[in-house]
N, C-alpha and C positions, 0 to 999 in steps of 0.2 A: 273740206280739207281731208285728204287721205293721209293717214299717219301709220308708218311702219317702223318699228324699233327692234333692236336686238343688242345683246351684250354677250361677250365671250371672254373666257379666261385667257385666251391666247395659248401659245405653245411653250412658254417658259415659266410663268408665274404659277405658284401653287394654289392660289385662291384668287377670286375676282373681287377687287375692292371698288369696282364701278357699280353704280346703281342708275336705273333709268325709270322715267315715267313717260309713257307714250299714249296720250289721250287726244281726241279730236281738237280740243281747245286748250290743252296744257301739256307741254313737253319739257322734260328736264333731263339733263345728263349731269351726273356728279361723279367725280373721280377722286376717291378717298385716299388718304395717306395717314401713316401712323404706325405704331407697333403692332403686335400680334392681334389681328382682327379689328384694330381700332379704326383703320381706314374704311373697312367695310361697314362698320357701325356708323361712322361719320357721314358717309355718302347716303346711306339708307335714312338716317335721321334727318339729314338736310332736306331730302325730298319730302319726307313726311311733314316737316315744319313748314316748308314753302306751300305745300298743298293745303295744309290746315289754315294758314294765314289768309291765303287767297279765298278759300271757301268762306271764311268769316268776314270778309270785306268786299263782298259782291256789290256792284253798283258804284264803287268809288273810282277815282281816276286810276286807270289800269297801270300806267307807268309808275305812279307813286306806290301802288299796292305791290307791284313786283319788287321794287327796291326795298320796301319795308319788309316784305316776306323774306328776302335774303338776309336782311339785318336781323330779323327774328331768329332765323336758323343759325346765324353766326353767334348770337348771344347764347342760344341753347347749347350749341356744340362747344363753345369756349368754356362755359360753366361746367359742362360734363368733363372736359379735358382736365379741369382742376380737381375733379372729384375722386380720382384714384389713379394709382400708378399705371394701371392697365390702359388708361385712356390718355396718358401723357403724350403730347405732341400730335394728337389727332386733328385732322382738318380735311377739307375737301374743296375741290373746284365745284362751282355751280353755274350752269348755263341754262336759263329757263326762258321759254318762249310761250306766249299766249296769244291766241288769235281771237279777235273780236271784229265781226263783220268783214271789212276789207282791209284790215291792218294787222300786222304782227308786231307785238311789243316784246321786248326782251330785257333781261337783266343778266349780268355776267360778272363772275369772279374767277380768276385762275387762267389755266391754259387749255381748257376744253374750248371748243370753237363753235360759232354759228356761221354758216355759209349760206349764200343765195346763188342758186343756179338759174339764170335767166338768159334767154336768147343765146343758148349754147355757150355761155360764159359763166365761170365760177368766180364769185366775189366773196372774200372774207368780210363778214360784218363786224365781228368782235376783234379786239386786240388782245394778245397774250399778256398776262401779268407774269412775266418771267424774266430771269436774268439774261437769257439770250435775246429776248425782245429788246431789252434796254441796250445791249451791245449793238444790235442791228440798227436801232433808231439813232444811236450816236455815231454810227459809221465805223465802229471799232473792229467789226468783223463783217465778212461777206455772207450771203445766204448759203454758199457752199461750205464755208467754215462752220456756220451755225448747225448744219445738218449732222456734223460729226463732233461737235464740241462736247467735252466731257461733262459739262454742267448744263446740258440742254434741258434737263428735267427739273431744274431748280426754279420754283415759282416764287414770286415776290408778294403775292397776295392770295390768301386762302380763307375760306369760310371756317371759322373756329380758331384761327391762329392768333387773333388779337381781340381785345374787348369790343372794339368798334370797327366797322367796315363801311366802305363807300362803293357799292357796285356800279359798274358801267351800265347805262340804260339807253334804250333807243327805240325807234319805231320805223317800220318799213311798210309802205303802201303796197298792197298785193295786186299782182297782175295774173291773168289766166295763165296756167301752166308753170307758174313759179314752183321751184322745188327748194325748200330749205333743208339744210343738213345741220344737225347738232351732233357733235362727236367728241370723244375723249382723245387725248394725244396718242393713245394706242393705235389709232388710225392714221393720224397725220405724221407721226414719226416713222411710219412704215411706207406711206404712199405720198408722193408729191401731189400738189394740187391738180396738175395736168392729168394724172392717172385717176384721181377722184372724179374730175369733170367728165372723163371719158366713160367711166362706169355709170354715172348718173345719166349722162346723155344717151347712153345705149339702153337704159332701162325705163325710159319715159312711158313706153307703151305697157310695161309690166311693173309698175311701181312697187307691187307687193314683194318683188324679188330684190329690190334695190339695196336694202340694208344688208341682206344676207350676202350679196355679191361683194359689197365693200368689206365686210368682215372676212370673207373668204380670201380676198386679195391681200388684206393686211396679214393674215396668217401665212399666205403663200410667200410673202416678202420677209417672213421671219417671226412674226407674232410675238415679239419680245415683251409686250405689255398687254394688259387687259384692253379689250376693244369694245367700245360702245358707240352705237350709231342710231340716230332717229332721222328718218326721211319724212318730210311733210310736203305733199304735193297739193297745190291749190287748184 
């Protein structure tokens, strides 16, 4: 598995509250939220907690371990958020993917996303935990209305926001030339899925450049948020 990741402040935000981990067998994107520096701390701590838990539980059922790792991170960040005014309201998205032999396992909370690019088609694997996703699912708004909705950044589930959490989990069997993309909403709010698919498809021969091209395109489209991207080519 070739893994290439990158994170960028974007063109508007003063600091980068995203954190990433891009390793051959473990990839994580976390998009933090909260007051001054709290989001940055939440995303960083979430990744550290998830990595620690997985490292301490090798050999156990992978899907169970990923879910419990996210729960462990949630408990840590929730408790930290109660420990001082500087941490009040802190939380983060977490999308984690782990590759074992010919399968990719994932756990997910928030509105960062996991995609699969296979046979020239881009498929979203995860579902957003967001206010807009709920409106779309119920048919109250159209995708076009969602793109410009004033509350499109409101998420309904975050690591650290509540004492307990139940992450989405799943498994995808790998095929040769599959490309998985994990990204924060700083990418998907700037680029439609078609544009993302075009960049990935055009970079299959040079996967080392894929993440950078996606970040560049998001900035070219406005770069209004932090942008984090991990590309995994099997």
